[in-house]
C-alpha positions as CSV (number, residue, x, y, z in Angstrom):
1,M,-0.1,0.0,0.0
2,G,1.6,3.4,-1.0
3,K,2.1,6.4,1.3
4,L,-0.4,8.3,-0.2
5,T,-3.2,5.8,0.3
6,V,-2.2,5.1,3.9
7,L,-2.2,9.0,4.7
8,A,-5.7,9.4,2.8
9,L,-7.2,6.4,4.7
10,R,-5.8,7.9,8.1
11,A,-7.2,11.1,7.3
12,V,-10.7,9.4,7.0
13,L,-10.3,7.5,9.9
14,V,-9.4,10.7,11.8
15,V,-12.4,12.5,10.5
16,L,-14.7,9.6,11.4
17,L,-13.4,9.5,14.9
18,A,-13.7,13.1,15.6
19,G,-17.2,13.0,14.1
20,S,-18.0,10.2,16.4
21,V,-16.8,12.1,19.4
22,F,-19.0,15.2,18.3
23,V,-21.9,12.9,18.1
24,Q,-21.1,11.6,21.7
25,A,-20.5,15.1,23.1
26,V,-23.0,17.3,21.4
27,M,-25.6,15.4,19.4
28,V,-26.4,12.9,22.1
29,P,-27.3,15.5,24.6
30,L,-29.2,17.5,22.1
31,L,-31.2,14.3,21.2
32,A,-31.8,13.9,25.0
33,A,-33.3,17.3,25.0
34,D,-35.5,16.8,22.1
35,L,-36.7,13.4,23.5
36,D,-37.5,15.0,26.7
37,G,-40.8,16.4,25.2
38,L,-41.7,12.9,23.8
39,D,-41.3,11.2,27.4
40,S,-45.1,10.2,27.3
41,E,-45.4,8.9,23.8
42,L,-42.3,6.4,24.3
43,A,-42.7,3.1,25.8
44,Y,-39.2,2.9,27.6
45,P,-37.3,5.6,29.6
46,I,-35.2,8.0,27.6
47,P,-32.0,6.8,29.0
48,A,-32.5,3.4,27.5
49,Y,-32.5,5.2,24.0
50,L,-29.6,7.2,24.6
51,V,-27.5,4.4,26.3
52,T,-28.0,2.4,23.2
53,I,-27.0,5.1,21.0
54,L,-23.9,5.8,22.9
55,L,-22.9,2.2,22.9
56,G,-23.5,2.1,19.1
57,V,-21.2,4.9,18.6
58,V,-18.5,3.3,20.8
59,T,-18.6,0.1,18.6
60,A,-18.0,2.6,15.6
61,Q,-15.1,3.8,17.5
62,V,-13.7,0.6,18.3
63,V,-13.8,-0.4,14.7
64,L,-12.0,2.8,13.6
65,V,-9.3,2.2,16.1
66,C,-8.7,-1.3,15.1
67,L,-8.5,-0.1,11.5
68,W,-5.9,2.3,12.3
69,R,-3.8,-0.3,13.9
70,L,-4.3,-2.7,11.0
71,V,-3.3,0.1,8.5
72,T,-0.4,0.6,10.7
73,M,0.4,-3.1,10.2
74,V,0.0,-2.8,6.5
75,R,2.3,0.0,6.4
76,R,5.1,-1.8,8.4
77,G,4.6,-4.9,6.4
78,T,3.6,-7.0,9.5
79,V,-0.2,-7.5,8.5
80,F,0.3,-11.2,7.4
81,S,0.9,-12.3,10.9
82,H,-1.2,-13.8,13.7
83,A,-1.2,-10.3,15.5
84,A,-3.5,-9.0,12.9
85,F,-6.2,-11.5,13.8
86,R,-6.7,-9.9,17.3
87,H,-7.8,-6.7,15.4
88,V,-10.0,-8.6,12.9
89,H,-11.7,-10.4,15.6
90,V,-12.3,-7.3,17.6
91,V,-13.9,-5.7,14.3
92,I,-16.1,-8.7,13.7
93,G,-17.3,-8.5,17.5
94,A,-17.9,-4.8,17.3
95,F,-20.0,-5.2,14.1
96,V,-22.0,-7.9,15.8
97,A,-22.3,-5.8,18.9
98,A,-23.6,-2.9,16.7
99,A,-26.2,-5.2,15.2
100,V,-27.5,-6.3,18.6
101,L,-27.6,-2.7,19.6
102,T,-29.4,-1.6,16.5
103,F,-32.0,-4.6,17.0
104,V,-32.3,-3.3,20.7
105,L,-33.2,0.2,19.4
106,A,-35.7,-1.4,17.1
107,V,-37.3,-3.3,20.1
108,L,-37.3,0.1,22.1
109,L,-39.0,2.1,19.1
110,A,-41.6,-0.7,18.4
111,P,-44.3,-0.4,21.0
112,G,-46.5,2.7,21.2
113,E,-47.3,5.3,18.8
114,A,-44.2,7.5,18.7
115,V,-42.5,5.7,15.8
116,A,-44.2,4.4,12.8
117,P,-43.9,0.6,12.1
118,G,-42.2,1.2,8.8
119,V,-39.4,2.9,10.7
120,V,-38.9,0.0,12.9
121,L,-38.9,-2.3,9.9
122,L,-36.2,0.0,8.4
123,V,-34.0,-0.1,11.6
124,C,-34.4,-4.0,11.3
125,G,-33.0,-3.7,7.7
126,V,-30.1,-1.7,9.1
127,V,-29.6,-4.7,11.4
128,V,-29.3,-7.2,8.5
129,A,-26.9,-4.7,6.7
130,I,-24.7,-4.7,9.7
131,L,-24.8,-8.3,10.2
132,G,-23.8,-8.5,6.4
133,V,-20.6,-6.4,6.9
134,A,-19.7,-8.6,9.8
135,L,-19.8,-11.4,7.4
136,V,-18.0,-9.8,4.8
137,V,-15.1,-9.0,7.3
138,L,-15.3,-12.7,8.4
139,V,-14.6,-13.7,4.8
140,L,-11.9,-11.3,4.6
141,R,-10.5,-12.9,8.0
142,M,-10.6,-16.3,6.1
143,L,-8.6,-14.7,3.1
144,L,-5.9,-13.2,5.7
145,A,-5.6,-16.8,7.3
146,Q,-4.8,-18.1,4.0
147,A,-2.3,-15.3,3.2
148,V,-0.7,-15.9,6.5
149,A,-0.4,-19.7,6.0
150,R,1.2,-19.0,2.7
151,D,3.5,-16.5,4.1
152,I,4.6,-18.9,6.6
153,E,5.0,-21.8,3.9
154,A,7.0,-19.4,1.8
155,A,9.3,-18.7,4.8
156,R,9.7,-22.3,5.4
157,L,10.5,-23.2,1.8
158,E,13.1,-20.3,1.7
159,A,14.7,-21.4,4.7
160,E,14.9,-25.0,3.2
161,L,16.4,-23.4,0.1
162,D,19.0,-21.6,2.2
163,E,19.9,-24.8,3.8
164,V,20.5,-26.5,0.3
165,I,22.5,-23.7,-1.0
């Protein structure tokens, strides 16, 4: 991966991480103020919605940090090692947690008249999309496993060749 590509990806990751911190610090309190007027229409207490949203943002931040570490490994040429799997596993777990949190949000929104049933169905569609991303990352993890195995095999064959020579 070229230096410009790594720099551009890191810039995107920084902007996304800064945006997520902005959402946590500014948008969630504003959402809390907006939901305060809807308290009688909502089936569950407002903190349940806010905690779910905050935890969802945290899952996104975890993914961004792991991607930063993986990009660093790519830049150093160490991504084809067993250390990369830890970060990939955390990314998969974060996506699954995000899907669960999104489903919890759908469950919170479902009862009552505050939210239309179509919106709840759309949120459930987002759950399926997030799980789809987790599955794509799982497939990429399998490709990484194959690449690591081939890298180890190549190193072994190179060592054997050095012994022969």
